[in-house]
Residue, then its C-alpha position, 0 to 999 in steps of 0.5 A: m561545564i556539564d550538561e545536566a540533561k545529557r548527564a541525566e540521560i546517560e544515568t538513566q541508560f546506565k540504570g537500564e531505564r529508557t527515555a520516554k518515547p513519544t506516544l502514538a497520539s503525539m506522532t504526526e501522520a508521516e511519523l506513524r507511516q514511518l513506524r508502520s513501515e519499520i514494523e512491516s519491514r520486520l514482518p515478512a509476508d506469508s505469501l503473495s496472496a497475503i499482500n493487499l496490492e491496493t493498500e500497498l500502492v496507496r501507502q506508497y502513494r502517500k509516502v511519495m506525496d509526503l516526500q514531495d511535500s518535504v522536497m518542494n518546501d526545501d529551498e536547498t533541493p535542486a530543481n531536477q530532484k524536485a522534478q523527479v519526485a513530482g514524476q514519481v507522484a504522477s507515476t504512482l498515481q497512474h498505477l493506482i488508477k490502472m489498478q482501480s480500473e482492473f479491479h472494476t473490470a474483474e468485479r464486472f466479469k465476476a458478476l457477469e459469470n454469476l449471472m450466466i451461471k444463474h441462467m444456465k441452470k435453466l437450460p437443458k443439462d446437455v446444452a449447459e455442459a456443452f457450453l461449459d466445455d467450450y468455455e473451459a477450452v477457451g481458458l477464460 
């Protein structure tokens, strides 16, 4: 007996037509992330500075969380693999916390430098230049 659905699909492919693809609105969050990953994997980064490390780490964290949800609900996945996934979630979260802390420290340092420059403009020129020379020598 001929499967009419398969026959129609094959005929459509021979005619050069494509079967209907799901719309973005009908896709789950996990499917959308997968699609975005596939697109981004085909578009190379222009440079390291073009990569938003914070965004990439958050994306990685979400993917690992999706994997964890999937694995934890799968009765056939061995316990050691579930533990590995849980460990990866914790590790990714630690990296995210560290990055957030480093970003906060860098922002505070930038604000401190701007405040210092503002007040240095009030100093005599020779004092300000001597400070800047010493500051550059330290390499900060």
